C-alpha positions in Angstrom: 100.6 56.4 120.5 103.1 59.2 120.3 105.0 57.4 117.6 101.8 57.0 115.5 101.0 60.7 115.9 104.5 61.8 114.9 104.4 59.4 111.9 101.0 60.8 110.9 102.2 64.4 111.1 105.3 63.6 109.1 103.1 61.8 106.5 101.0 64.9 106.2 104.1 67.1 105.6 105.4 64.6 103.0 102.1 64.7 101.2 101.9 68.5 101.3 105.4 68.8 99.9 104.7 66.3 97.1 101.6 68.1 95.9 101.8 70.2 92.8 101.9 74.0 93.1 100.1 76.3 90.7 101.5 79.7 90.1 99.8 82.5 88.0 101.9 85.1 86.1 101.5 88.2 84.0 103.7 90.3 81.8 102.8 93.8 80.9 104.3 96.3 78.4 105.5 95.0 75.1 106.8 96.3 71.8 104.2 95.4 69.1 106.2 94.3 66.1 103.2 94.2 63.8 102.5 97.9 64.3 106.0 99.1 65.3 104.9 100.7 68.6 105.5 100.2 72.3 102.2 99.2 74.1 102.6 99.8 77.8 99.2 98.1 78.6 99.7 95.1 76.4 99.7 92.0 78.6 100.2 88.2 78.5 99.0 86.0 81.3 99.3 82.4 82.2 99.9 79.8 84.8 101.9 76.7 85.4 101.6 73.7 87.7 104.7 72.0 88.9 106.2 69.9 91.7 109.4 71.1 93.3 110.5 67.5 93.7 114.0 68.3 94.9 112.9 71.2 97.2 115.5 73.6 95.7 113.1 76.5 95.1 113.4 76.1 91.4 110.7 74.6 89.2 112.5 72.8 86.3 111.2 71.3 83.0 111.3 67.8 84.6 109.0 69.0 87.4 106.4 70.7 85.2 102.9 69.3 85.0 101.2 71.9 82.7 101.8 75.3 81.3 99.4 77.9 79.9 101.0 81.0 78.4 98.8 83.4 76.4 97.3 81.1 73.7 99.8 78.3 74.4 98.8 75.3 76.5 101.3 72.6 76.8 102.8 69.9 79.0 106.4 68.7 79.5 106.5 67.1 76.1 107.6 67.3 72.5 105.5 65.5 70.0 104.1 65.6 66.5 100.9 64.0 65.2 99.8 64.7 61.7 99.6 68.5 61.2 100.2 69.3 64.9 103.6 69.9 66.4 104.0 70.8 70.1 107.3 71.2 72.0 108.4 72.7 75.3 112.1 73.1 74.8 112.9 75.0 78.0 111.1 75.7 81.2 112.3 77.0 84.6 111.0 79.3 87.3 112.5 80.6 90.5 111.8 83.8 92.5 115.3 85.0 91.9 115.6 84.2 88.1 112.0 84.6 87.1 110.3 82.6 84.4 112.1 81.1 81.4 109.9 79.4 78.7 110.8 78.4 75.1 107.9 76.6 73.5 106.2 76.1 70.2 102.7 74.9 69.1 101.9 74.7 65.4 98.9 73.3 63.5 99.3 73.5 59.8 97.4 71.7 57.1 95.9 72.6 53.6 93.0 74.4 55.2 94.5 76.6 58.0 97.5 77.4 60.0 97.8 78.4 63.7 100.9 78.8 65.7 102.1 80.1 69.0 105.8 80.5 69.7 107.1 82.0 73.0 110.7 82.7 74.1 110.4 84.7 77.3 112.6 87.8 77.4 112.6 87.8 73.6 109.3 87.4 71.8 105.7 86.0 71.8 104.2 85.3 68.4 100.7 84.0 67.8 99.2 83.6 64.4 95.7 82.4 63.9 93.0 82.6 61.3 91.4 85.7 63.0 94.1 87.1 65.2 97.8 87.9 65.2 100.0 88.9 68.1 103.7 89.8 67.6 105.2 91.1 70.9 108.8 91.7 71.9 110.0 92.0 75.4 111.6 95.4 76.3 113.4 96.7 79.4 110.1 98.2 80.5 108.2 94.8 80.4 107.1 94.0 83.9 106.5 90.6 85.4 104.2 89.5 88.3 103.7 86.1 89.8 101.1 85.0 92.3 99.6 81.9 93.9 96.1 83.1 92.9 94.8 84.1 89.5 95.8 87.5 88.3 92.6 89.4 87.3 92.2 90.6 83.7 91.6 94.3 83.1 88.0 93.6 82.3 87.6 92.0 85.7 88.8 95.2 87.4 86.4 97.3 85.2 83.4 95.1 86.2 84.5 95.5 89.9 84.6 99.3 89.5 81.1 99.4 87.8 79.7 97.2 90.6 81.1 99.3 93.4 79.9 102.5 91.7 76.4 101.0 91.4 76.4 100.1 95.1 77.6 103.6 96.1 74.9 105.2 93.9 72.2 103.0 95.4 73.4 103.9 98.9 73.3 107.6 98.1 69.7 107.3 96.8 68.6 105.6 100.0 70.2 108.1 102.4 
């Protein structure tokens, strides 16, 4: 009976360590290359899901399941199909070294072109039919990582409005 209990507990630990981890990240403060100005509140957010298969504390490209970075969504692949090209060239993350991503997503045909190219620590370029983002990292660019989603500024604003409304309603009552 004891052997079965120990085997069950070890099995649970093995399943827990084999499950994929999802981390959320944000960068804030970029140089806007399109307007030639530093934007301290400009941000890029994203997340990745990976398995630390060798338990070394570093998520590598081979351990990546999916990546979302700004307007880029990719997996651990490089492929081309018709007008679409997607490639994740480099990926790694560790608490000591931070996040390293080098990836490209391009759709180009005779009607339109959209592209997102990211090289962390260097640049993030997105070009679409209705939007364009050309950011460069600076020494002031800050990085956060979390195991829960990082709220967008609009979420904080809605929280502030909601709390203000509750305080105002409470004052009217009392």
